[in-house]
Structures are given as C-alpha cells and as structure tokens.
N, C-alpha and C positions, 0 to 999 in steps of 0.2 A: 543233599541232596544225596539224592544212590546215579552213578553213576555205571554204563555201562562202559570199560574198557580196554587197551590191551596191555599184557604188562611182562617184562621182557625176561625170558631166560633162557639157558643157556648158556656154553662155551664164547669165550672172547672172540670174534667174526665168524662165527655162529650161531644169530640168532635164531631162538624160536618165541612164542608168546604166546601166551594164554589166554582167551578172553572170560574175564571176571568184572563179577561186579563186587562195585567198593565207595563205600562212602564219599563222594565227591569230595570234602578235605582234606582226608588221607593223601602223602607223600609217595608220587611215583612209586615204590617199592614196599607203601607196606600195606595191612593184609589186606585179605580179599575176604568178603562176606562170602562168597559163592564162587566156583569156578561152573562154566559153562560150557567155551568149548577150546580148541586149540588152534594156533591158525602158525604153520614151518614153510616160510615164503624161499629159503631155500633148495626145496623139490623144484626137481621139472616134472609138469606144472605143479605153482604153487596150490600142496594140500592144507583145510580146515575141515574142524569136523563143529560143528555147534545143537548143542542139544538144543533142542525149536522147542521145549515143553519150558524150558526151565527161561528157558528165554521172552519166548512170549509170555511167563504169571509175570516176572520184571517189568516187562512193558507196561504190560497191564499194570504192576502198582505203581508208574509215573520212574522207572529207570530213564535217561536218559542214554546214547550209546554216543560215543567220540567219534571226529572224524570215521580211522579206521573203522572203529567197531562197527557203525554202522551198513560201510560201504561191503564189509565181510556177512553183514547180517542181509542186508540191500541179494549179495550173493547165494544165497541157502536160500530164502527162498523168504523168512519168518517175518523181514515185514511188509511183505504181501501179504501174506494170513493175518500179518491185527490187522493192517488195511483190510481183508474180508470180513474181518471179528466187528470191528468197531460198523462199516457197514451194516453189517450186518445186523447188530442192535438194533443203531438206528433205525433200519427199515425194519423191524421186527416192533418198539416201540410205536412206529407211525401207524400200523398197520390195527395196532392193540385199541388204540385213542381210536380207531375211524370204525369197529364192530361194537 
C-alpha cells in the first residue's frame, strides 16, 4: 500500500520535513517514490507547501496519508478538493443514469 507521510530532513534539533509518497512497508528513512511538498515547523508561523495536483493524483490512486500528512493536506485544501471531486463524480454518474 502506498502512503503519504513526512520524512525528516535537516540538522539535529532543527527539524524540517518533506511530504513524500512511499511504499507502506519501507522503513522511515527509506527511498521516496515522489516528493510532493515540504513542512518547516520551526518557522513562525510554521510554513509548508504542497503540490496539490500531485497530491490529488496520488490520493485518487489510493495513497493513504498518515495523521500528520492528513493534517497538512487538510490545511492546504487538498482533502476538500478531493471530496469535491468524489462528490462531483457521484453526482455526474447519477445524472447520466437518469437521462
């Protein structure tokens, strides 16, 4: 199973994270399939960026976000967009059947 999670980078006591797509069985510091953003918790306020298109693509393919990654994806609006796409598809298929 493919997972979206945070991978720690940076120096000791100065954490910075990449938001990556990894195989679920890979170890914590393993090789990432794709990097879709980054998160810096030490900046004031905490800064992060997410490639929304790439994240939506991986989520549509069944990637499961970790709790921390889910929180960041929700803040960036990616999960809301995914819900809109899913509800739009469901509504689109219902209209096609009725017509």
